[in-house]
Every structure is written in structure tokens, then in C-alpha cells.
C-alpha positions, 0 to 999 in steps of 0.5 A: 367110544374113545376119541379116535372114533369120535373124530371118525364118526364126526368125518362120516357124518360129514361125508354123508351130509356132502353126498346128499342130493340137493333139493331137486324137486320143482313144481308144477302148473297146469294150463288150460287153453287159454288166449293172449291179446294184442291191444289192436285186437283187445279193441275189436273184441270188445271195444276201442280202448278197452282194459283186462279185468285182472281176477288172479295173479299167475305164478309167473311175476306181472301175469294174470288171469282176466275175467274177460273170455272169448269164443275160439271159431275154428273150421269145423267148431268152436270152442266158447269161454276161452280165458284171456291171460293179462297183460296185452302182448304185442301179438295174439297168440292162441294157445290150445290142446291138442285134442282141441284141433280136432273140434276146431278142425286146425292142425296145430303143432307144440310151439314156445311162446312167442315163437309164431311164425308159420303157425296157423291163423284162427278166429276169436269172437268177443262181445263186440267184434271178431278177429280173424288172425293170420297166424298165432294158433299154437299147442304150448311146449312143455318148458320148466320157467327158471332163473338164472341161478335156478338154471345154474343149480339145475346144471341146465341153460335157456334154451335147452330141452331136457326130460322130467320124471314125474312119480305117482301111479301114472307116473313116467318120463315126458321128453323135450322140456325146454328151459325159459330162464331169466331173471323175471321168471319163477321156478316152475313146470308148466304142462298143460292138461292133456299132459298132466292129466296123462300123468296124473299130476296137479297144483300140488305136484312136482317133477325132477329134471332128468338128463 
């Protein structure tokens, strides 16, 4: 190999490196039905001044699974042992699976967390009392948490919806996946257990954004 061939080889290798795709995999977090409580409702369900018990830190900073659980009651049925996630929030929010609507006798739709206006209410029962919420029952809209730096890297922005692709024997594409970008989030795609099971995904799975 003469010096010209060596130079050409170096240039081709450099061009190949630049053309390789950047890291594009996003880890998946699978959520089951769960409840976020206001302090007011926590006091009614578990007693005045009650504090939640953190048993497991979650992927998003400051979020954790609690020891405490409640029963979710609808017009046609109830679901026991629904996990509470902490910390307490300004307003109580109950996130269920689509199939839970049949058992509870409710008619919920996918909503982003915190967008509770016009959503149905539900009854929660704890060891010290019960609460009938006026609203707050939702099916969680599938979404991707990421930092603003991640959003820039993926070429997306907060509030945008994208498609995601999964690999494997049951792989496929999900549409209407919302981007939630801010500087307090860790990179993770949140799907509920029904969505994850449909695509054969678990806690070690990853997805790719497809625009």
C-alpha cells in the first residue's frame, strides 16, 4: 500500500465513522395501575398527618413506590391492592389499565399525567376511610421522559408526539407517544403493562423513536 492508498483509507474510515448512527435506543419502563394521592386524601385514607413509606426508588428523580396500597372501587367492581406512588401531589390521580374499565364500570381515556380536567372520578378505600374523587381517573398516555439535552439529541421537543418502534418476535410500532422534556427527567419510555405485553417488552427492553 503506497502513501496515497493509505491516505484514502484513512479518509474512508473517517467518513464511515461519521455516517454511523448515534446511540438511539431508549430504555423502557413498564407501569402497572397505581395511585398518586394528595395529602388531604392521604389523611382521610390513612389517618391525619400520615406519611408515605418509601420502599423503592423509581427511575424518575424523586419518585418512589410506597408500601401503602388502596382499593379502587367503581360502579361495577373493585380492584384491591393498588400501589401508591410518592411523593404526595397537589391533586389525587388514579392511573388504570384499559381493561380495568370493564371491571370497574368506568369509561376512561388516555391522558397525560396532570391533565385531569373533565376526567371521571373514582372511589378509593384505605384502612382509615374512603374518598370519592370528583376527577382524576385516567389511562396513562404513553410517553417518553427526557432531558432538554436528550430532546435536542433526538431532534424532538416537549409536547411533541412521535412513533416508537420495538424489536423482537412481537415487535411493532406505537403511535401517539408524547415527549415530556425538562431538566428534571431521566431518559425512559413509559408504557403500561398492557402495552408492554402486546409488544413483548419488559424492564430491560428499549425502543427507538421513528418520526
